[in-house]
N, C-alpha and C positions, 0 to 999 in steps of 0.2 A: 465562789462563795459556798459555804457550807452552813447548814442549819444545825444548831445545837440548842435544843429545847425551843425557847421563844426568842433567842438571840440570833442575829445574823453575824457571822464572822467574815470580815473583809480581809483580803490579802494584805500583808504587811505594807504599810506606807500608802495604802489606797486612799484613806481619808482620815484627816485629823480635824476634830472640831476646834474652831478658833475661840479664844477667850472673848468675853464680852468687851466691846470697845470701851475705853475710858469715858467716864461720864462727862468730863470736860469737852472732849471731842464730840460726843453725841449732842451736847447742848449747843456747841458752836455750829455744828452742821444743821441742827434743827432750826436754829435762828435764821438760816439761809434757805430753809425749805428742803433740805437734803437729809436723807436717812442713810446711815452707814448700814450697808447690806440690805437696803430696801428694794422695793420693786420698781420704782420709777426709773425711766431711762437715764435721768441725771443723778441717780443715787450711786454712791461709791460702793463697789464690791471689794472688800478686803480679802486678799488671797493669802496673806502671810501676816501674822501678828506683829512682826518686826515693823510693819508700817506705822503702827501706833507710836512706837518708841521714836521712830524717825520724825514723825510729825510733831510730837511733844517736844523733842529735843531741838529741832531745827526749824520749826514753824513752816512758813510757806516754801522755803528751800527744801526742807525735808519732805514736804508733801509732794513736790515736783520730782525730787530724786527717787522717792519711794515708787512713784508711778513709772519712772524710767527703768527702775530695777524690777518691775513686774510684781510689786508687792500689793498693788491694788489696780482695779480697772473700772471703767465706766463706759456704758454704751454710747452716751452722748456727752462727750467732754465739753462741747460748745454750750450746752444747756447747763451743765454743772458749773462752769466758770461764770456764766451769766448769773446764776443764783448766788454764787459766792461774791461776785463783784457788786451786784446790786445791794446785797445785804451788808457790804463792807465787813465781811467776816474777819479780815486781817486786822481791822481796827477794834474789834470786840474782844480780843484776847485779853483776859484779866486774871487776877489771882495767881494761883500756883503755876499756871501755864506761862504767864508773863514772867514770873520769877525764874522759872526754868530757862526760858528764852534769854532773859537778861544774863543769867549765869553762863550760858553758852557763849553769848557775845563777848562777855568779859574774858572768859577763858581763851577764846580765839584772839582777842585783842592783846591780852597780856603775854601770851605765849606764842605769838606769831613769829615764826622763824623767817618769814619773808618780809621783814622790815626793809626800809630804804637802805639802812646801813648794811644789813646782811646781804641785800641784793648787790650792792657795790662790791662787797668782799667776794661774793661768788663770781661776779663778773671779772674781777681782777684775777682770780685764781684760774678761771677757765679760758679767758681770752687774752690776757696780758702776758703771753708766753713767747712773743717774738714771731716774725713772719716766716722764719725758716720752717716751722712746723706746718703752717698753713700752705706754704709753697710746696711742701712735700705731699700734701694730701688733696689739694684743690687744683683747679685748672689755672691757667695763667692770669685770668681776670680775678682770681681769688673769690669767686662767687661761692658764698656759703649758704646756698639754698638748693632746692631740688633742681635737677636737670631734666631735659626732655629727651628721652633715649630712643624715640622712634627713628629708625634708620641711622643711628649714631654709632660710630665705631670706637670712640674714646670719650672720656669725660670732657675734654676740650670741645669736641664736636657737639656733645649733648648740651653743654652750657650755651654754646653759640646758637644752637637750634632753639633753645628756650628763649634767649634774648630776641632772636629774629621773630619768633612767634608772638611774643609780647608786643613788640613794635608793630607787627602787622595788625594784630587785633586792636591796638589802640589807634591805628591808622596814622602813625607819626609821620610827619613830613620832614624833608631835609632841613637841618638847623634846629629842630626840636630835640629836646633831651629828656631822658628818663632816668631817675635814680631807682635802681632795683635793689630793695633792701631785703627781699625774701619774704616768704609767708608760709614756709613749711613744706 
């Protein structure tokens, strides 16, 4: 830092003042006893102005995702959510915010490329290609899920180790069956 008359010059990017939070969000938070950038442990500390846009555009989903993306923080999340839930903040959204949220919901509903019809088309294109492709890239059981590679020398061994481990963990007994459909 250098002093220039009465101003303090900060290194580039060291600090940028955030704009004032939107009045709609301030009112909604205040109704729950929460202050945006306040001093209470349950108050939200906004670190990036993009948080406001996310919350306005996506409501509670945007609120949660903005937190996960590090756009805001709170010292006591448990107390924050207690305040928000007790005040039923999600039910108090009105006026412009509700209109924006409705617009967002409509946009996602009208232009959702993941409709049931589209999902069937994608499934046909990616999986209805014949067993010869799967036989060339999978083990003999055609397991299309993660294998367990600890001490395995081949894909076949790794898939067998996975199935053995699953059966042991479930304590399956002779005659019992398990359909393994994969989970990533």
